[in-house]
N, C-alpha and C positions, 0 to 999 in steps of 0.2 A: 648641552654640556656647559658646565660653569666656566671652563677655561676656553670656550670657543670665542673667536673674534668675528664680528660681523663687519663686512666691508660693504659700504653702500648705505643708502637710507633705509630706515625701518618705517613701514607704513602700517598703521593700525586702523582698521575699519570696524566700526560698530555694526552689530546686527541690525537689520531693518526693523522699523517699528512693529511691535506686536510679536516678534520672534523671541523665544526664550528656550532654554534647555527643557523646561517643564512642558512647554507646548510640543516640543519635538518628541518627548517621551509619550505624551498623550496621543500623538499621531501614530507612533509605532504601535502602541497598545490598540488603538482603533483599527489599524491595518491588520493586526493579528486576529482580532475578533472578527473582522470582516472575512478574512481568509478562512477562519474556522467555520463560520456560518456557510460560506460558499462550498467548502469541502464537505460539510455535513449534508447539505441539500443535494449536491451532485452525487455523492455516494448513495444517498437514500434513493434518488430517482433511478440511478443505474442499477443498484442492487435489487430494487423491486422489479425492474424490467427483466433483469437476468434470472431472478428466481421464478418469475412468471413464465418466461419463454423456455427455460430448461429446468423444470421442477424435478424430474427423475435424476438427471445428472447432478443437480444441486444436492439432493438427498444422498446420493452416493458419496459426494465429496465430504459432506458433514459426517457421514457414517465412517469414512476413513479417518477423519479427525478424531472421532470418538473412540474407534477401535484400535488405531495405530498412531497415537500422537508422537511417539518417539521416532518412528520411521518417517513420519511426515516432517518433523523438525529436521532430521538429518538430510533428507532429500532436498528440502527447501534451502537449507544452508549451502549445500553443494551447488545447487543450481543458481542461487543468488550470487555466488562468487565466480563460478566457472563460465557462465553464459556471457557476461560482459567482456571477460578476457578473450573468449573465443571470438566474439563479434568484433571487437576492436582489432584483433589479429587479422581477421578477414578484411576489415576496412583498410588496414595498413597495406595489404598486398596489392591494392588497387584493382587487380583482376577480379577479385571477389567482392569488390566494393558494394554492389547492389545487394548481395546476399548478407553482408555484414550489417548494412543499414536496415534491411528488412528484419533481420534477427534482433537488432537493438529495439526497433519499434515494437515487435511482438513481445519482446521481453518486458518493455515498459508497460504495455497493456496487461500482460499476464500478472505482473507484480501488483498492479493496481486492483485487478479483479480478484486476486487471491485473498485480499483482505475481507472481501464480502463474505466468503465462505467461512472464514474464521469468526467473523462477527455473528453469522447465523448460528454456527455451532455454539458460541458463547451464549447467545440468546436462548438456545434450546437448553443448555446446561442451567442457566439462571432460572428459566421457567420450569425446569425439570421435565421437559417433554422430549422423549425419545421415540414417541409414537409416530408412525409414518403419516397419520391422518392430520396431525397438527399443522397449523399454518406456518410455512417458512417465512412469510412476510412479517408476521408478528415477532417471531424469534429474531429475525434479522434486525428489525427496528429496535428491539430491546438491546441487542448486542451493539448496534451502532451508537445508541445513546450512551451506553456505558463506556464504550471505546472512546467516543468523542470527549467525554468528561475526563477520563483517565489520561488521554493523550495531551491534555492541556497542562498537566503537572510536569514541571521541569524535571529532567533526567528520567524519571519514571515513564513519562509520556513517550520518550524516544525508545525506551526498552519495550514498552507495550507495542508500539508501532512495529518495531523490528520483529518481535515475537509473532505478532499478527501476520506479518508478511511471510515469515519463515514457515509457520505451521500451514497457512493457507496455500502457499506456493507448492509445498511438498504434496499435500493432499490433492490439490488440483491436478498436478502432473501425474500422480499415481492413478487418479480416476480416468484421466485421458488415456493413459497407457492401457488400463483395463478395457476401456471402451474400444480402442483400436484393435486390441487382441480379440475381443468378442466379435467385432465386425469382420476380422480376417477369418475367424473360424466359420463364420456364416458365408464366407466368400463374397462379402459386399464391399471389400476394399482391396 
């Protein structure tokens, strides 16, 4: 404030040698690039493992994304908002603290995994493959590359990430619900 009065001494210390605002900016850019590379590689490895271990379930999730995108988006939006509120409510009660903590952990893992299915669906769409015999790994890799590039764009990247999570989360939970219902019909659960 221009009208402020300073009482006491004013000490000015210069930045250490070699430090500048430009170097700090370069460091931030370098950290963002490193984070993007680590994110890409970890998602690639996890996605390939997930698609290899659960190919039938993965195909079902991508089919739901293809056939019911609006419902997937709606379910994903509701779950993305309601689950953390419910989990925090459980944590606050202290009696249900373990349940709330476990719910938050499962929520985080599910949100992270949900993106993989959306990327796979996007890769299938880009490759124009709806055939069950095509490689999920190839479609996922294409979708991941496109997603990674688009997510770097300011503002648009955030919207792409949000959409990826919402669609994938809804479809993933819808597929889980179908799977559990089928297992109950067969009296396996």
